[in-house]
VEXZASE-402799 format. One record per residue (C-alpha): x, y, z. Coordinates in steps of 0.1 Angstrom, whole numbers, plus 5000, padded with zeros to 4 digits. Example, Ala and Ser with C-alpha at 12.3 -4.5 7.8 and 13.67 -1.06 7.14 Angstrom:
<pts>
512349555078 513749895071 
</pts>
This chain:
<pts>
500850044999 500950354990 501950605018 499750985017 499051154983 500150904962 498750624944 498750234934 501250364904 504350394930 505150044934 504549964894 508749884893 507749644923 504949434911 506249254881 508449144902 506248984933 503348904905 506348664898 505948424932 502148504938 498648694926 499649104933 496149324948 497749694944 495049964944 494650314956 494350324991 489950564989 490250934996 493050944977 494551034937 491350924923 490450614944 486550634961 486350884985 486350795025 483250805036 481551115052 481050965079 483650895093 486351145108 489351135079 492650955094 493850605099 490850415109 488650465085 491650445059 491450075072 488550035076 487850095039 490649925031 489149655047 486149635028 488049614990 489549395004 486149155017 485049294980 488549114961 487548754980 490748835002 490548715035 493948775038 497448895023 501548935026 501149285037 503349545023 503249925025 505150255030 504650585051 500950545059 500450235038 502650075062 500550185083 497450075075 499549705068 500249695100 496549755114 495249525090 497649315109 496249345138 492449265127 493548965119 494049025081 497548975069 499248635063 502648815072 503749205068 506649105048 508249495039 507149825060 509050135047 509250355067 505550345088 504350665102 502750555136 505050375144 
</pts>
């Protein structure tokens, strides 16, 4: 998962390397760069972003996954791990909030 104010495209150089061994699901975090907005009934923050990403995973039929994230995406990956959605957090690069 990407950092604040970016999109899934930041991972383009890495996706082919990961696809050699894994099915890859890379999406833009809700509320960022053309993705669906965050729910208006919640205050913006990591909990709201994590809730929205969890819904994306549900919609994609992904119960648990190996997660990787940068900055805000790293924080979201750790939050998802706490919720039991991670098989592993493979690499967290500069996670926010930690």
